C-alpha positions as CSV (number, residue, x, y, z in Angstrom):
1,X,-23.8,18.0,1.3
2,X,-22.8,21.3,-0.3
3,X,-20.5,21.3,-3.3
4,X,-17.0,22.6,-2.6
5,X,-14.3,24.1,-4.7
6,X,-10.9,23.2,-3.4
7,X,-7.2,23.6,-4.3
8,X,-4.8,20.7,-3.8
9,X,-1.0,21.2,-4.0
10,X,1.4,18.3,-3.9
11,X,5.1,18.9,-3.3
12,X,8.3,16.9,-3.2
13,X,8.1,15.3,0.2
14,X,7.6,11.5,0.6
15,X,3.9,10.9,1.2
16,X,2.1,11.2,-2.2
17,X,-0.6,8.7,-1.0
18,X,-1.9,11.4,1.4
19,X,-2.6,13.8,-1.4
20,X,-4.0,11.2,-3.7
21,X,-6.3,9.9,-1.0
22,X,-7.6,13.4,-0.4
23,X,-8.0,14.0,-4.1
24,X,-9.9,10.7,-4.7
25,X,-12.3,11.3,-1.8
26,X,-13.1,14.8,-2.8
27,X,-13.8,13.8,-6.4
28,X,-15.8,10.8,-5.2
29,X,-18.1,13.1,-3.3
30,X,-18.6,15.4,-6.4
31,X,-16.4,18.3,-5.3
32,X,-14.3,20.4,-7.7
33,X,-10.5,20.1,-7.1
34,X,-8.0,22.5,-8.7
35,X,-4.7,20.5,-8.7
36,X,-1.1,21.7,-9.0
37,X,2.0,19.6,-8.5
38,X,5.6,20.8,-8.0
39,X,8.4,19.4,-10.1
40,X,9.7,17.5,-7.1
41,X,6.2,16.3,-6.4
42,X,6.1,14.6,-9.8
43,X,9.4,12.9,-8.9
44,X,7.8,11.6,-5.7
45,X,4.8,10.3,-7.8
46,X,7.2,8.5,-10.0
47,X,9.2,7.0,-7.2
48,X,6.4,6.0,-4.8
49,X,3.7,5.0,-7.4
50,X,5.7,4.2,-10.5
51,X,3.9,6.8,-12.6
52,X,5.0,7.6,-16.1
53,X,4.9,11.4,-15.8
54,X,5.5,12.5,-19.4
55,X,1.8,13.3,-20.0
56,X,1.1,14.9,-16.7
57,X,-2.5,15.8,-16.8
58,X,-3.4,12.5,-18.3
59,X,-1.9,10.7,-15.3
60,X,-4.6,12.1,-13.1
61,X,-7.5,12.0,-15.6
62,X,-6.8,8.3,-16.4
63,X,-7.1,7.4,-12.7
64,X,-9.7,9.8,-11.5
65,X,-11.6,10.9,-14.6
66,X,-14.4,8.5,-13.9
67,X,-15.3,10.0,-10.5
68,X,-18.3,12.4,-10.3
69,X,-16.3,15.4,-9.2
70,X,-14.5,17.9,-11.4
71,X,-10.7,17.8,-11.7
72,X,-8.9,20.9,-13.0
73,X,-5.2,20.5,-13.6
74,X,-2.9,23.5,-13.6
75,X,0.7,23.5,-14.8
76,X,3.2,24.7,-12.1
77,X,4.4,27.6,-14.2
78,X,1.0,28.9,-15.1
79,X,1.2,31.9,-12.8
80,X,-1.8,33.4,-14.6
81,X,-4.1,30.6,-13.7
82,X,-7.4,31.3,-11.9
83,X,-6.1,30.0,-8.5
84,X,-3.3,32.7,-8.5
85,X,-5.9,35.4,-7.9
86,X,-7.4,36.6,-4.7
87,X,-10.7,37.0,-6.5
88,X,-10.9,33.3,-7.1
89,X,-13.6,31.8,-4.9
90,X,-12.5,28.6,-3.1
91,X,-13.5,26.8,0.1
92,X,-9.9,26.0,1.0
93,X,-6.5,24.7,-0.1
94,X,-4.5,21.7,1.0
95,X,-0.8,21.1,0.5
96,X,-0.3,17.3,0.9
97,X,2.4,16.3,1.2
98,X,4.2,19.5,2.1
99,X,8.0,19.5,1.9
100,X,10.1,21.6,4.2
101,X,11.3,23.7,1.3
102,X,7.8,24.5,0.3
103,X,6.8,25.1,3.9
104,X,9.7,27.6,4.3
105,X,8.7,29.5,1.2
106,X,5.1,29.8,2.4
107,X,6.3,30.9,5.8
108,X,8.3,33.7,4.2
109,X,5.8,34.8,1.6
110,X,7.9,33.6,-1.4
111,X,5.9,32.8,-4.5
112,X,8.1,31.4,-7.3
113,X,5.5,29.1,-8.9
114,X,1.7,28.7,-9.0
115,X,1.5,26.3,-6.0
116,X,3.3,28.8,-3.8
117,X,1.3,31.7,-5.2
118,X,-2.0,30.0,-4.6
119,X,-1.1,29.2,-1.0
120,X,0.1,32.8,-0.4
121,X,-3.3,34.0,-1.7
122,X,-5.1,31.8,0.8
123,X,-3.1,33.4,3.6
124,X,-3.6,37.0,2.5
125,X,-7.3,36.4,1.9
126,X,-7.8,34.6,5.3
127,X,-9.1,31.5,3.6
128,X,-8.5,28.0,4.9
129,X,-5.0,26.6,4.2
130,X,-4.1,23.2,5.5
131,X,-0.6,21.8,5.1
132,X,0.5,18.2,5.7
133,X,4.2,18.4,6.5
134,X,6.1,15.1,6.0
135,X,9.6,15.2,7.5
136,X,11.4,13.6,10.5
137,X,13.2,14.6,12.6
138,X,12.2,18.2,12.6
139,X,14.8,20.9,13.0
140,X,14.3,24.2,14.9
141,X,14.0,25.9,11.5
142,X,11.2,23.6,10.4
143,X,9.4,24.2,13.7
144,X,9.8,27.9,13.6
145,X,8.4,28.0,10.1
146,X,5.4,25.9,11.2
147,X,4.8,28.3,14.1
148,X,4.9,31.3,11.8
149,X,2.3,29.7,9.5
150,X,0.2,28.7,12.4
151,X,0.1,32.2,13.7
152,X,-1.1,33.3,10.2
153,X,-4.1,31.0,10.6
154,X,-2.7,28.0,8.6
155,X,-3.7,24.6,9.9
156,X,-0.8,22.1,10.4
157,X,-1.8,18.4,10.0
158,X,1.4,16.4,10.4
159,X,1.4,13.0,8.7
160,X,0.9,11.2,12.0
161,X,-1.6,8.4,11.8
162,X,-3.3,7.1,15.0
163,X,-3.5,3.5,16.0
164,X,-6.6,3.4,18.3
165,X,-8.7,2.1,15.4
166,X,-6.2,-0.8,14.9
167,X,-5.2,-0.1,11.3
168,X,-4.5,-3.2,9.3
169,X,-2.9,-1.7,6.3
170,X,-0.9,1.3,5.1
171,X,-4.1,2.5,3.4
172,X,-5.8,2.6,6.7
173,X,-3.1,4.9,8.1
174,X,-3.2,7.1,5.0
175,X,-6.9,7.4,5.2
176,X,-6.7,8.6,8.8
177,X,-4.5,11.5,8.0
178,X,-6.6,12.4,4.9
179,X,-9.7,12.2,7.0
180,X,-8.2,14.7,9.5
181,X,-7.7,17.1,6.7
182,X,-11.2,16.8,5.4
183,X,-12.5,17.3,9.0
184,X,-11.0,20.7,9.0
185,X,-12.8,21.5,5.7
186,X,-16.0,20.3,7.2
187,X,-16.3,17.6,4.5
188,X,-18.1,14.5,5.9
189,X,-16.4,11.2,5.2
190,X,-16.0,7.6,6.3
191,X,-12.2,7.5,5.8
192,X,-11.4,6.4,9.4
193,X,-13.2,5.1,12.5
194,X,-13.8,7.8,15.0
195,X,-13.1,7.3,18.7
196,X,-16.2,6.3,20.6
197,X,-14.8,5.8,24.1
198,X,-12.8,2.9,25.7
199,X,-13.6,-0.7,25.2
C-alpha cells in the first residue's frame, strides 16, 4: 500500500460522520491528511457530536492523534497554507459533507476561504476532487451546480447508503458512503461488504 497525501474539507451540511469516518480510516492506514473545516462545519460538529470547539485543532488531535497517519490541521482563513498552491503535491481532495452553499461556490470558481481555494486548485490542476453533497430534496440549482462540477471532472458521491449488505447500524451506513469515496481514491479498505452476487 502506497502512502497518500490527501486533503479533507468539512463544510456546514449535516453529515459530519462521513468526513470523520474518512479521516479516521485514512489515518488508520498511515496516510497524511490535510484538514480544513468551515465555520458552519464546526457548528455541525458541535450539534451532531457535542464537540467543544474552542480549541479546534485539539478536538481532532485528541481523537485521532494516536493513529499512525499524519494529521495536518489548517485554519480556514490561512489562505497562504500549503494546500492553497497548485504546486502542492496531493493525491486528491474530499469535501465531506459538502453543503449546497460550498458546492455553489466551487461550481462558480469562488474562493473566499482556504477550503474553497484548495478545491479550486484541484479543479484547475486536474487532480481528483470528490464531494459528498448532503441535502434533500435537491433543487434545479443544486443539480445544475453538480452537473457543472461533474463536467469539470469532479466526482460526486451523494450520501446515499446501500442496503444490500443489510446494515445493522448508522455506522454501517456511514461506512458504506465513506468506502465509496475511498474506492475513487484507490485506497483499499474493509469499510463495507462488497456485492458478490445474489443469494
